[in-house]
TORTI-234579 format. One record per residue (C-alpha): chain; x, y, z; residue in three letters; residue number from 1. Coordinates in nm, 4 decimals, padded with zeros to 6 digits. Each point is the difference from the previous one (the first is absolute). Example, Ala and Ser with C-alpha at 12.3 -4.5 7.8 and 13.67 -1.06 7.14 Angstrom:
<nodes>
+--------+----------+----------+----------+--------+-----+
! chaine !        u !        v !        w ! residu ! num !
+--------+----------+----------+----------+--------+-----+
!      A !  01.2300 ! -00.4500 !  00.7800 !    ALA !   1 !
!      A !  00.1370 !  00.3440 ! -00.0660 !    SER !   2 !
+--------+----------+----------+----------+--------+-----+
</nodes>
This chain:
<nodes>
+--------+----------+----------+----------+--------+-----+
! chaine !        u !        v !        w ! residu ! num !
+--------+----------+----------+----------+--------+-----+
!      A ! -04.0100 ! -02.6019 !  00.6178 !    UNK !   1 !
!      A !  00.2115 !  00.3125 !  00.0467 !    UNK !   2 !
!      A ! -00.0418 !  00.3440 ! -00.1716 !    UNK !   3 !
!      A !  00.3205 !  00.1771 ! -00.0913 !    UNK !   4 !
!      A ! -00.0499 !  00.4085 ! -00.0553 !    UNK !   5 !
!      A !  00.1662 !  00.1192 ! -00.2915 !    UNK !   6 !
!      A !  00.2576 !  00.2429 !  00.0693 !    UNK !   7 !
!      A ! -00.1730 !  00.2918 ! -00.1908 !    UNK !   8 !
!      A ! -00.3005 ! -00.0687 !  00.2512 !    UNK !   9 !
!      A !  00.2294 ! -00.0415 !  00.3055 !    UNK !  10 !
!      A !  00.1317 !  00.3780 ! -00.0936 !    UNK !  11 !
!      A ! -00.3881 !  00.1598 ! -00.0346 !    UNK !  12 !
!      A ! -00.1222 ! -00.0223 !  00.3805 !    UNK !  13 !
!      A ! -00.1234 !  00.2823 !  00.1581 !    UNK !  14 !
!      A ! -00.1256 !  00.0872 !  00.3105 !    UNK !  15 !
!      A ! -00.2907 !  00.2213 !  00.1321 !    UNK !  16 !
!      A !  00.2123 !  00.2434 !  00.2398 !    UNK !  17 !
!      A ! -00.1677 ! -00.1731 !  00.3190 !    UNK !  18 !
!      A !  00.1225 ! -00.3383 ! -00.0828 !    UNK !  19 !
!      A !  00.3804 !  00.1127 ! -00.0357 !    UNK !  20 !
!      A !  00.2414 ! -00.2422 !  00.0989 !    UNK !  21 !
!      A !  00.2013 !  00.1338 !  00.3038 !    UNK !  22 !
!      A !  00.2946 !  00.1930 ! -00.0612 !    UNK !  23 !
!      A ! -00.1589 !  00.0621 ! -00.4042 !    UNK !  24 !
!      A ! -00.0771 !  00.3800 ! -00.0299 !    UNK !  25 !
!      A ! -00.1526 !  00.1631 ! -00.3635 !    UNK !  26 !
!      A !  00.2755 !  00.1614 ! -00.2406 !    UNK !  27 !
!      A ! -00.0838 !  00.3471 ! -00.0416 !    UNK !  28 !
!      A !  00.0882 !  00.0474 ! -00.3778 !    UNK !  29 !
!      A ! -00.0036 !  00.3900 ! -00.0804 !    UNK !  30 !
!      A ! -00.1829 !  00.0869 ! -00.3570 !    UNK !  31 !
!      A !  00.1572 ! -00.0454 ! -00.3330 !    UNK !  32 !
!      A !  00.1633 !  00.3042 ! -00.1199 !    UNK !  33 !
!      A !  00.0724 ! -00.1282 ! -00.3524 !    UNK !  34 !
!      A ! -00.0663 ! -00.3271 ! -00.1921 !    UNK !  35 !
!      A !  00.3299 ! -00.1159 ! -00.2751 !    UNK !  36 !
!      A ! -00.2154 ! -00.0685 ! -00.3468 !    UNK !  37 !
!      A !  00.3466 ! -00.1455 ! -00.1240 !    UNK !  38 !
!      A !  00.3182 ! -00.0930 !  00.0136 !    UNK !  39 !
!      A !  00.1847 !  00.2827 ! -00.1809 !    UNK !  40 !
!      A !  00.3293 ! -00.2041 !  00.0273 !    UNK !  41 !
!      A !  00.3359 ! -00.1339 !  00.2195 !    UNK !  42 !
!      A !  00.2749 !  00.1799 !  00.0936 !    UNK !  43 !
!      A !  00.3838 ! -00.0904 !  00.0708 !    UNK !  44 !
!      A !  00.2882 !  00.0496 !  00.0546 !    UNK !  45 !
!      A !  00.3166 ! -00.1377 ! -00.2533 !    UNK !  46 !
!      A !  00.3728 ! -00.0193 ! -00.0462 !    UNK !  47 !
!      A ! -00.0103 ! -00.0046 ! -00.3740 !    UNK !  48 !
!      A ! -00.2816 !  00.1289 ! -00.2078 !    UNK !  49 !
!      A !  00.1348 ! -00.1290 ! -00.3119 !    UNK !  50 !
!      A ! -00.0247 ! -00.3433 !  00.1077 !    UNK !  51 !
!      A ! -00.3772 !  00.0504 !  00.1305 !    UNK !  52 !
!      A ! -00.0807 !  00.1760 ! -00.3089 !    UNK !  53 !
!      A !  00.1292 ! -00.2619 ! -00.2230 !    UNK !  54 !
!      A ! -00.1606 ! -00.3505 !  00.2323 !    UNK !  55 !
!      A ! -00.3521 !  00.1970 ! -00.0381 !    UNK !  56 !
!      A ! -00.0202 !  00.0612 ! -00.3346 !    UNK !  57 !
!      A !  00.0539 ! -00.3985 !  00.0072 !    UNK !  58 !
!      A ! -00.3335 !  00.0527 !  00.1369 !    UNK !  59 !
!      A ! -00.1915 !  00.2214 ! -00.2274 !    UNK !  60 !
!      A !  00.0327 !  00.3259 !  00.1824 !    UNK !  61 !
!      A !  00.1702 !  00.3114 ! -00.1521 !    UNK !  62 !
!      A !  00.1987 !  00.2948 !  00.1234 !    UNK !  63 !
!      A ! -00.1912 !  00.3243 !  00.0059 !    UNK !  64 !
!      A !  00.2321 !  00.1958 !  00.2033 !    UNK !  65 !
!      A !  00.3758 ! -00.0908 !  00.0287 !    UNK !  66 !
!      A !  00.2820 !  00.2087 !  00.1661 !    UNK !  67 !
!      A !  00.2764 ! -00.0724 !  00.2505 !    UNK !  68 !
!      A ! -00.1722 !  00.0212 !  00.2641 !    UNK !  69 !
!      A ! -00.3515 ! -00.1447 ! -00.0702 !    UNK !  70 !
!      A ! -00.1654 ! -00.2413 ! -00.2183 !    UNK !  71 !
!      A ! -00.3163 ! -00.0016 ! -00.0734 !    UNK !  72 !
!      A ! -00.1926 ! -00.3165 ! -00.1988 !    UNK !  73 !
!      A ! -00.3365 ! -00.0333 ! -00.1250 !    UNK !  74 !
!      A ! -00.2126 ! -00.2975 ! -00.1139 !    UNK !  75 !
!      A ! -00.2756 ! -00.0620 ! -00.2878 !    UNK !  76 !
!      A ! -00.2985 !  00.1547 !  00.1793 !    UNK !  77 !
!      A ! -00.0523 !  00.3697 ! -00.0139 !    UNK !  78 !
!      A !  00.1914 !  00.0762 !  00.3505 !    UNK !  79 !
!      A !  00.3200 !  00.2133 ! -00.0136 !    UNK !  80 !
!      A !  00.1733 ! -00.2427 !  00.1829 !    UNK !  81 !
!      A !  00.0009 ! -00.2706 !  00.1889 !    UNK !  82 !
!      A !  00.3555 ! -00.0524 !  00.1698 !    UNK !  83 !
!      A !  00.2001 !  00.2619 !  00.0813 !    UNK !  84 !
!      A !  00.3462 ! -00.0468 !  00.1406 !    UNK !  85 !
!      A !  00.2845 !  00.2814 !  00.1011 !    UNK !  86 !
!      A !  00.3748 ! -00.1044 !  00.0377 !    UNK !  87 !
!      A !  00.1141 ! -00.0830 !  00.3852 !    UNK !  88 !
!      A !  00.2857 ! -00.1768 !  00.1146 !    UNK !  89 !
!      A ! -00.2239 ! -00.3203 !  00.0937 !    UNK !  90 !
!      A ! -00.2757 ! -00.1627 ! -00.1937 !    UNK !  91 !
!      A ! -00.3054 !  00.0353 !  00.2406 !    UNK !  92 !
!      A ! -00.4143 !  00.0714 ! -00.0308 !    UNK !  93 !
!      A ! -00.0814 !  00.3139 !  00.0847 !    UNK !  94 !
!      A ! -00.3690 !  00.0060 !  00.0030 !    UNK !  95 !
!      A ! -00.3428 !  00.0463 ! -00.1977 !    UNK !  96 !
!      A ! -00.1843 !  00.2671 ! -00.1576 !    UNK !  97 !
!      A ! -00.4018 ! -00.0564 ! -00.0597 !    UNK !  98 !
!      A ! -00.2171 !  00.2548 ! -00.1967 !    UNK !  99 !
!      A ! -00.2932 !  00.1224 !  00.2556 !    UNK ! 100 !
!      A ! -00.3659 !  00.1943 ! -00.1640 !    UNK ! 101 !
!      A !  00.0400 !  00.3303 ! -00.1443 !    UNK ! 102 !
!      A ! -00.2000 !  00.1427 !  00.2653 !    UNK ! 103 !
!      A !  00.2370 ! -00.1317 !  00.2939 !    UNK ! 104 !
!      A !  00.1255 !  00.3296 !  00.2122 !    UNK ! 105 !
!      A !  00.3819 ! -00.1160 !  00.0281 !    UNK ! 106 !
!      A !  00.0642 !  00.2933 !  00.2293 !    UNK ! 107 !
!      A ! -00.1653 ! -00.2376 !  00.2968 !    UNK ! 108 !
!      A !  00.2503 ! -00.2433 ! -00.0088 !    UNK ! 109 !
!      A !  00.2590 !  00.3189 !  00.0659 !    UNK ! 110 !
!      A !  00.0061 !  00.0303 !  00.3778 !    UNK ! 111 !
!      A !  00.0638 ! -00.4452 ! -00.0012 !    UNK ! 112 !
!      A !  00.3878 ! -00.0652 !  00.1649 !    UNK ! 113 !
!      A !  00.2280 !  00.0117 ! -00.2844 !    UNK ! 114 !
!      A ! -00.2380 !  00.1112 ! -00.2771 !    UNK ! 115 !
!      A !  00.0789 !  00.2387 ! -00.2230 !    UNK ! 116 !
!      A ! -00.0875 !  00.1342 ! -00.3366 !    UNK ! 117 !
!      A !  00.1119 ! -00.1343 ! -00.3344 !    UNK ! 118 !
!      A !  00.1630 !  00.2289 ! -00.2843 !    UNK ! 119 !
!      A ! -00.1320 ! -00.0725 ! -00.3517 !    UNK ! 120 !
!      A !  00.3355 ! -00.0303 ! -00.1067 !    UNK ! 121 !
!      A ! -00.0336 ! -00.3347 !  00.2433 !    UNK ! 122 !
!      A ! -00.2613 ! -00.1119 ! -00.1492 !    UNK ! 123 !
!      A !  00.0317 ! -00.2027 ! -00.3349 !    UNK ! 124 !
!      A ! -00.2192 !  00.1773 ! -00.2340 !    UNK ! 125 !
!      A ! -00.0990 !  00.2417 !  00.2363 !    UNK ! 126 !
!      A ! -00.2867 !  00.0674 !  00.2428 !    UNK ! 127 !
!      A ! -00.0458 !  00.0782 !  00.3435 !    UNK ! 128 !
!      A !  00.1240 ! -00.2291 !  00.3256 !    UNK ! 129 !
!      A !  00.0891 ! -00.0087 !  00.3027 !    UNK ! 130 !
!      A !  00.2444 ! -00.3054 !  00.1962 !    UNK ! 131 !
!      A ! -00.0971 ! -00.1255 !  00.3041 !    UNK ! 132 !
!      A !  00.1953 ! -00.2584 !  00.2139 !    UNK ! 133 !
!      A ! -00.1674 ! -00.3569 !  00.0277 !    UNK ! 134 !
!      A !  00.0702 ! -00.2096 !  00.3467 !    UNK ! 135 !
!      A !  00.2914 ! -00.1645 ! -00.1647 !    UNK ! 136 !
!      A !  00.2050 !  00.3156 ! -00.0392 !    UNK ! 137 !
!      A ! -00.0483 ! -00.0217 ! -00.3793 !    UNK ! 138 !
!      A ! -00.1708 !  00.3578 ! -00.2099 !    UNK ! 139 !
!      A ! -00.3120 ! -00.0720 ! -00.1420 !    UNK ! 140 !
!      A ! -00.0480 !  00.2580 ! -00.2747 !    UNK ! 141 !
!      A ! -00.3946 !  00.1340 ! -00.0024 !    UNK ! 142 !
!      A ! -00.0715 !  00.1402 ! -00.3426 !    UNK ! 143 !
!      A ! -00.2736 !  00.1828 ! -00.2369 !    UNK ! 144 !
+--------+----------+----------+----------+--------+-----+
</nodes>
């Protein structure tokens, strides 16, 4: 009788350092500087902000800030926004914004390549934040 190993079980194999297969080394992981507590909102660029607003309104979202160059939409919960679109020549996903704990020191990220502090005006609902660049080149916002 053959025994199958579930894919979940197969992924959790671990070896003591002395028994690692040849050519396999332990990956050193730096200590975490912050942990996201929630997804704040998604950021997009859109060619037509009016059409975007109409479409999102069909799904129950409401505009909380509407300008010629930016649209901020919220849902039914207490979050000040869940969707931000900025006027652009082509429509595309820009990146995500995550909230971090109130005691997170955002200045620890300022030395990261491509990092920049966010202004209060950039953040829907205000607050503090920093922009980082993920490995795919997308901006990731950390907010508190």
